C-alpha positions as CSV (number, residue, x, y, z in Angstrom):
1,M,-50.6,-86.2,54.0
2,S,-52.0,-87.4,50.7
3,S,-55.5,-87.5,52.0
4,K,-55.1,-83.8,53.1
5,N,-53.5,-82.9,49.9
6,D,-56.4,-84.5,48.1
7,M,-58.9,-82.6,50.2
8,I,-57.0,-79.3,49.5
9,K,-56.9,-79.9,45.9
10,N,-60.6,-80.8,45.6
11,I,-61.7,-77.7,47.8
12,F,-59.4,-75.6,45.6
13,C,-60.8,-76.9,42.3
14,K,-64.5,-76.6,43.5
15,F,-64.0,-73.2,44.9
16,F,-62.1,-71.8,41.9
17,K,-64.2,-73.7,39.4
18,T,-61.2,-75.3,37.8
19,K,-59.9,-78.8,36.8
20,N,-56.8,-80.5,35.6
21,I,-54.3,-78.3,37.5
22,K,-50.7,-79.2,36.6
23,N,-48.1,-78.7,39.3
24,F,-50.7,-77.9,41.9
25,D,-48.2,-77.9,44.7
26,K,-46.3,-75.0,43.0
27,L,-49.3,-72.8,42.5
28,K,-49.4,-69.2,43.8
29,M,-52.1,-66.7,44.3
30,G,-52.8,-65.0,40.9
31,Q,-52.1,-68.0,38.7
32,V,-55.8,-69.1,38.6
33,K,-58.7,-67.0,37.7
34,G,-60.3,-65.6,40.7
35,W,-57.4,-66.5,43.1
36,D,-56.9,-62.8,44.1
37,S,-56.6,-61.4,47.6
38,L,-60.4,-61.7,48.3
39,G,-60.5,-65.3,46.7
40,N,-57.6,-66.2,48.8
41,L,-59.2,-65.1,52.0
42,N,-62.4,-66.9,51.1
43,F,-60.5,-70.0,50.2
44,L,-58.6,-70.0,53.5
45,L,-61.9,-69.6,55.2
46,K,-63.2,-72.8,53.5
47,L,-60.2,-74.7,54.6
48,E,-60.6,-73.5,58.1
49,E,-64.3,-74.8,58.0
50,K,-63.3,-78.2,56.3
51,F,-60.3,-79.0,58.7
52,K,-61.9,-77.4,61.7
53,I,-58.8,-75.1,62.3
54,R,-58.2,-71.3,62.6
55,F,-55.5,-69.4,60.7
56,S,-54.1,-66.4,62.5
57,I,-54.6,-63.0,60.9
58,E,-50.9,-63.0,60.1
59,Q,-51.1,-66.4,58.5
60,M,-54.0,-65.3,56.4
61,S,-52.2,-62.4,55.1
62,E,-49.0,-64.3,54.4
63,L,-50.4,-67.6,53.0
64,K,-50.4,-67.0,49.1
65,S,-49.3,-70.4,47.8
66,I,-50.4,-74.0,48.0
67,Q,-47.1,-74.9,49.4
68,G,-47.4,-72.5,52.2
69,I,-51.0,-73.3,53.0
70,K,-49.9,-77.1,53.2
71,K,-46.9,-76.3,55.6
72,V,-49.3,-74.6,57.9
73,L,-52.0,-77.3,57.8
74,I,-49.3,-80.0,58.6
75,K,-48.6,-78.1,61.7
76,K,-52.1,-77.8,62.9
């Protein structure tokens, strides 16, 4: 999972133009500039592209934390 974790973190940091995030695994939507509902949707679309997966509409509306996103990616 560490390589997936690193990939998620790298995509997140590039997408939201941020660095040096403390407690990355505990981040939730709204804690980083630009991570609002639209930013979250676009971030999830980037993850879909990178990991060649599809989130359901329900998942996209519910996934609002790094921990939740990771749990779903582990299952896919």
